[in-house]
Structure formats: C-alpha cells, structure tokens
C-alpha positions as CSV (number, residue, x, y, z in Angstrom):
1,M,-79.9,-60.8,46.4
2,A,-76.5,-62.3,46.9
3,V,-75.6,-61.8,43.3
4,G,-76.6,-58.1,43.4
5,K,-74.6,-57.5,46.5
6,E,-71.5,-59.1,44.9
7,I,-71.9,-56.8,41.8
8,R,-72.2,-53.8,44.0
9,G,-69.0,-54.7,45.8
10,K,-67.2,-55.0,42.4
11,I,-68.5,-51.6,41.3
12,K,-67.3,-50.0,44.5
13,S,-63.9,-51.7,44.1
14,V,-63.5,-50.5,40.4
15,E,-64.6,-47.0,41.4
16,G,-61.8,-46.9,44.0
17,T,-59.3,-48.0,41.4
18,K,-60.6,-45.4,39.0
19,K,-60.0,-42.6,41.5
20,I,-56.4,-43.8,42.0
21,T,-55.7,-43.9,38.3
22,K,-57.3,-40.5,37.7
23,A,-55.1,-39.0,40.5
24,M,-52.0,-40.6,39.0
25,E,-52.9,-39.3,35.6
26,M,-53.2,-35.7,36.9
27,V,-49.9,-36.0,38.8
28,S,-48.1,-37.4,35.8
29,A,-49.5,-34.5,33.6
30,S,-48.0,-32.0,36.1
31,K,-44.7,-33.8,36.3
32,M,-44.5,-34.2,32.5
33,R,-44.5,-30.4,31.9
34,K,-41.7,-30.0,34.4
35,A,-39.7,-32.9,32.9
36,Q,-40.1,-31.4,29.4
37,E,-38.9,-28.0,30.6
38,R,-35.9,-29.6,32.3
39,M,-35.1,-31.6,29.1
40,R,-35.2,-28.4,27.0
41,Q,-33.0,-26.5,29.4
42,A,-30.3,-29.2,29.2
43,R,-29.8,-28.9,25.5
44,P,-28.1,-25.5,25.1
45,Y,-25.4,-26.5,27.6
46,A,-24.4,-29.6,25.6
47,D,-24.5,-27.6,22.4
48,K,-22.2,-24.9,23.7
49,V,-19.7,-27.4,25.1
50,R,-19.7,-29.4,21.8
51,N,-19.0,-26.2,19.8
52,I,-16.1,-25.1,22.0
53,A,-14.6,-28.6,22.0
54,A,-15.0,-28.9,18.2
55,N,-13.3,-25.5,17.7
56,L,-10.4,-26.4,20.0
57,A,-10.0,-29.8,18.3
58,Q,-9.8,-28.2,14.9
59,A,-7.2,-25.7,16.2
60,N,-5.1,-28.6,17.5
61,P,-5.4,-31.3,14.8
62,E,-2.2,-33.0,16.0
63,Y,-3.8,-34.1,19.2
64,K,-6.5,-36.8,19.4
65,S,-8.5,-37.2,22.6
66,P,-8.8,-40.7,24.2
67,Y,-12.5,-40.4,23.8
68,M,-12.0,-40.4,20.0
69,R,-9.8,-43.5,20.0
70,T,-10.9,-46.3,17.7
71,G,-9.6,-49.8,16.8
72,G,-9.8,-51.4,20.2
73,T,-9.1,-55.2,20.5
74,A,-10.6,-55.9,23.9
75,K,-13.8,-57.4,22.3
76,V,-15.9,-55.7,25.0
77,A,-18.7,-53.3,24.5
78,G,-20.2,-51.0,27.1
79,L,-23.9,-50.1,27.6
80,I,-25.3,-47.3,29.7
81,V,-28.9,-48.4,30.1
82,V,-31.4,-45.7,31.2
83,T,-34.7,-46.9,32.6
84,T,-37.3,-45.7,35.2
85,D,-37.4,-46.4,38.9
86,K,-41.1,-47.0,39.0
87,G,-43.6,-48.9,36.8
88,L,-47.1,-48.2,35.6
89,C,-45.8,-46.4,32.5
90,G,-46.9,-48.8,29.7
91,G,-44.3,-50.5,27.6
92,L,-41.7,-47.9,28.1
93,N,-39.1,-50.0,29.9
94,T,-40.1,-53.2,28.0
95,N,-39.3,-51.6,24.7
96,I,-35.8,-50.3,25.6
97,L,-34.9,-53.5,27.4
98,R,-36.0,-55.6,24.5
99,A,-33.8,-53.5,22.2
100,V,-30.8,-53.9,24.6
101,T,-31.3,-57.7,24.8
102,N,-31.4,-57.9,21.0
103,R,-28.2,-55.9,20.7
104,M,-26.4,-58.0,23.4
105,R,-27.5,-61.1,21.5
106,E,-26.0,-59.8,18.3
107,W,-22.7,-59.0,20.1
108,Q,-22.7,-62.4,21.7
109,G,-22.9,-64.0,18.2
110,E,-19.9,-61.9,17.1
111,G,-17.9,-62.9,20.2
112,V,-18.2,-59.5,21.9
113,S,-19.0,-59.4,25.6
114,A,-20.9,-56.6,27.3
115,R,-20.5,-54.5,30.4
116,T,-23.4,-52.4,31.6
117,V,-24.1,-49.3,33.7
118,A,-27.7,-49.4,35.0
119,I,-29.5,-46.1,35.6
120,G,-32.9,-46.8,37.2
121,N,-34.4,-49.7,39.2
122,K,-36.1,-51.5,36.3
123,G,-32.9,-51.7,34.3
124,M,-30.8,-52.8,37.3
125,A,-33.3,-55.6,38.2
126,F,-33.4,-56.7,34.5
127,M,-29.6,-56.8,34.1
128,N,-29.2,-58.9,37.3
129,R,-32.0,-61.2,36.1
130,I,-30.4,-62.0,32.8
131,G,-26.9,-62.3,34.3
132,A,-25.3,-59.3,32.6
133,K,-22.1,-57.8,34.1
134,V,-23.1,-54.6,35.8
135,I,-20.0,-52.5,36.7
136,S,-21.9,-49.6,38.3
137,H,-25.4,-48.5,38.9
138,I,-27.5,-45.7,40.3
139,V,-31.2,-45.8,41.3
140,Q,-33.8,-43.5,43.0
141,L,-32.8,-40.4,41.0
142,G,-36.1,-38.7,41.9
143,D,-38.0,-36.2,39.7
144,A,-35.0,-33.9,39.1
145,P,-31.9,-36.0,38.3
146,P,-28.8,-34.5,40.0
147,V,-25.7,-34.3,37.8
148,D,-23.3,-35.0,40.6
149,R,-24.9,-38.4,41.3
150,L,-24.8,-39.4,37.7
151,V,-21.2,-38.5,37.2
152,G,-19.8,-41.3,39.5
153,P,-21.4,-44.4,37.9
154,V,-20.8,-43.0,34.3
155,K,-17.2,-42.2,35.0
156,V,-16.5,-45.9,35.8
157,M,-17.5,-46.7,32.2
158,L,-15.5,-43.7,30.8
159,D,-12.4,-44.7,32.6
160,A,-12.8,-48.3,31.3
161,F,-12.9,-46.9,27.8
162,V,-9.9,-44.7,28.2
163,A,-8.0,-47.6,29.7
164,G,-8.8,-49.8,26.7
165,E,-10.9,-52.3,28.6
166,V,-14.0,-51.4,26.6
167,D,-13.9,-50.8,22.8
168,S,-17.1,-48.8,22.5
169,V,-19.8,-47.3,24.8
170,H,-23.4,-47.1,23.8
171,L,-26.2,-45.1,25.3
172,C,-29.6,-46.7,25.6
173,Y,-32.7,-44.6,26.6
174,T,-36.2,-43.7,25.4
175,R,-36.2,-40.5,23.3
176,F,-39.1,-38.1,23.9
177,I,-40.8,-37.2,20.6
178,N,-44.2,-36.0,21.8
179,T,-46.7,-36.8,24.5
180,M,-48.1,-39.8,22.5
181,K,-44.9,-41.1,21.1
182,Q,-41.6,-42.1,22.6
183,E,-39.0,-44.3,20.9
184,P,-36.2,-46.6,22.3
185,V,-32.8,-45.5,21.1
186,I,-29.4,-47.1,21.2
187,E,-26.7,-44.7,20.0
188,Q,-22.9,-44.8,20.1
189,L,-21.5,-42.5,22.8
190,L,-17.8,-43.4,22.5
191,P,-15.6,-43.2,20.6
192,L,-16.9,-39.8,19.6
193,G,-17.4,-39.7,15.9
194,A,-16.3,-36.8,13.7
195,E,-20.0,-36.1,12.9
196,R,-20.7,-35.2,16.5
197,L,-18.0,-32.5,16.5
198,Q,-19.0,-31.0,13.1
199,Q,-20.0,-27.4,13.1
200,S,-22.2,-25.4,10.8
201,S,-21.0,-22.2,9.2
202,D,-23.0,-20.2,11.7
203,E,-21.4,-22.1,14.6
204,K,-17.9,-21.7,13.2
205,A,-18.5,-17.9,13.0
206,A,-19.9,-17.8,16.6
207,Y,-17.2,-20.0,18.2
208,G,-14.2,-19.3,15.9
209,W,-12.2,-17.5,18.6
210,D,-8.5,-17.6,19.4
211,Y,-8.4,-19.1,22.9
212,I,-5.7,-18.7,25.6
213,Y,-5.3,-22.1,27.2
214,E,-4.8,-22.7,30.9
215,P,-3.0,-24.9,31.8
216,D,-2.6,-26.3,28.2
217,A,-4.7,-27.2,25.1
218,V,-4.6,-30.9,25.7
219,S,-6.0,-30.7,29.3
220,V,-8.7,-28.3,28.2
221,I,-9.8,-30.5,25.3
222,D,-10.0,-33.6,27.5
223,E,-11.9,-31.8,30.2
224,L,-14.4,-30.3,27.7
225,L,-15.0,-33.7,26.0
226,T,-15.6,-35.3,29.4
227,R,-18.1,-32.6,30.2
228,Y,-19.7,-33.1,26.8
229,V,-20.1,-36.8,27.3
230,E,-21.5,-36.3,30.8
231,A,-24.0,-33.7,29.3
232,L,-25.1,-36.3,26.7
233,V,-25.8,-38.8,29.5
234,Y,-27.7,-36.2,31.5
235,Q,-29.7,-35.2,28.4
236,S,-30.7,-38.9,27.9
237,V,-31.8,-39.2,31.5
238,A,-33.9,-36.0,31.2
239,E,-35.5,-37.3,28.0
240,N,-36.2,-40.6,29.6
241,M,-37.9,-38.9,32.5
242,A,-40.1,-36.8,30.2
243,S,-40.9,-40.0,28.3
244,E,-41.7,-41.8,31.5
245,Q,-44.2,-39.1,32.7
246,S,-45.9,-38.9,29.3
247,A,-46.2,-42.7,29.0
248,R,-47.5,-42.9,32.6
249,M,-50.1,-40.2,31.9
250,V,-51.3,-42.0,28.8
251,A,-51.4,-45.4,30.6
252,M,-53.3,-44.0,33.5
253,K,-55.8,-42.2,31.2
254,A,-56.4,-45.5,29.4
255,A,-56.8,-47.3,32.8
256,T,-59.3,-44.6,33.9
257,D,-61.3,-45.0,30.7
258,N,-61.3,-48.7,31.0
259,A,-62.5,-48.5,34.6
260,G,-65.3,-46.2,33.6
261,N,-66.4,-48.7,30.8
262,L,-66.2,-51.6,33.3
263,I,-68.3,-49.7,35.8
264,N,-71.0,-49.0,33.1
265,E,-71.0,-52.7,32.2
266,L,-71.3,-53.8,35.8
267,K,-74.2,-51.3,36.5
268,L,-76.0,-52.7,33.4
269,I,-75.6,-56.2,34.7
270,Y,-76.7,-55.2,38.1
271,N,-79.8,-53.5,36.8
272,K,-80.7,-56.5,34.7
273,T,-80.2,-58.8,37.6
274,R,-82.3,-56.6,39.9
275,Q,-85.1,-56.3,37.2
276,A,-85.1,-60.1,36.8
277,A,-85.4,-60.6,40.6
278,I,-88.3,-58.1,40.7
279,T,-90.1,-59.7,37.8
280,K,-89.7,-63.1,39.4
281,E,-91.2,-61.9,42.7
282,L,-94.1,-60.4,40.8
283,S,-94.7,-63.6,38.9
284,E,-94.7,-65.5,42.2
285,I,-97.2,-63.1,43.8
286,V,-99.5,-63.3,40.7
287,G,-99.2,-67.0,40.6
288,G,-100.0,-67.3,44.3
289,A,-103.1,-65.0,44.0
290,A,-104.4,-67.0,41.0
291,A,-104.0,-70.3,43.0
292,V,-106.0,-68.9,45.9
C-alpha cells in the first residue's frame, strides 16, 4: 500500500508541525501577558513628564521649545517605523508597512522626501528593499526593550528636527487594543502640538506648583520635552511588542486548528483508501474461489 504509506507520512509530518505551532502559541500567550504589563507600566511615566513639562511651558510662555517649532521649509519628513524582529505574527508588519508606503507615496506626490529610523528587523529590511533613506536603525531588542538602546537611533532624528533638516517627525507602530485587535497607527510626534501639552483641571491642580529651576527654566523645559518624546517612542515600542505577541498567539492558534483539521481529513482519506484496498482483496479472493 504505497498510497497508504505516503498518507501516513503526511499525517506524521503535519502532527509534528502541529506540536510546534501549539508550543509557539503557549509561549506567545506567556510573553503577551508580560508585554501588556510592561506597556501599562510605561504609561504613568510619560503622563507625569508631560504634565510637568506642560506646567513649566505655561509658566514660561515667552519661551518656545525647538520641539514645538513649526513652519519648516526643508520639505523633508521623518518617519520612526516600529516593526518586529521576527515573523509568524499574521499581518501585523504588513499592515503598518503598507500604511507607511501609502504615506510616503502621498508625500512624494507633494514633493516631500522622507528619512526613516527603522526599529526592528522587518522594517529595516523593507526600507532597504524599497530604497528609502534610513538614517539610523536598531534591531534585536529582545522581549524587554532597553531604553538606553532606543535613545541613540531616535536622537539622530530628533537632532535633525532641531537643526531644521526635517520639518516633521511621525511615529509609525501598531497600537494594542485587545488580544484580537491591533491597529496600525501613524501619528505626528514632532512638532509637539498644543493638544499634547493640554492639562485637565485635575492635572492643573495636581501639577500647578511653583518650581525652582536648576540651572534655568529653558534647560529644564528642553530636557523634559526630550524625555517626553523618548517616553512616547518607548511606549510605541512596548505597544508594538504587546501587539506582536497577541498577533503571534492568534496566528499560531489558527495554524494549530488548521493542522488538526488537515490531520482529520488525511486520516479519513487513509481509512477510505485502506478500506478500498481490503474490499478489493476480498473481491479477488471471492472471485478466485468462484472460478475454482
């Protein structure tokens, strides 16, 4: 039964694949909980820095930070593209990279060129493939992204904005909504809009202190806004990692279910083939006995 042997080989192969996808699903589920916790822990820091910076900016209305500068004429836009280092996470990277490509095509039609900072292997490879100008990159961040490694590549883009080489900086990542849903987001990071530094009445009451500046208000505001921008980038990386693990868990669960369905179909085919072979042998035996 050569056909039956071939089907048994296919069943064994699919069962091996099913074990791998099931293991990857369980690993992703474990990592997803840790990534979500890391994402939630990053939010309070960014909120506190934003509130302190907003209060200082209102106390010194005569000074405007370089990060809030508008009206550049360089006709250059910056993109910080956050993707994953590994695949097997469904359409997560495809969706954000498609959105980035559409935005770059729109800018190209308006005569605006783009410079990019790639965070993650997939984004780095894609930007090189389409010929985009990558001014800095970082890959292999691991499961817990270190802030000190993120600061260097991001600072290249921030310095370009302060120097007037880039008119605006946009942050591209996948926002985590829930385990089953993640959405690609492209939001303006610089210049910082007034809406980002708005405070509610409760926040004004909580952060409306009279500060003593050291060395001076200008230096403190600039440093705080730098930390705020870096915190936003870190938050986007943390959200992207939570989205990655959720998408991979869902993709591996779907792969495991599909493998199970395929195994059932192959077993049904094998049983039918085996039954047909047995019936044929019986028919031959009966036919031979009748001839005798």
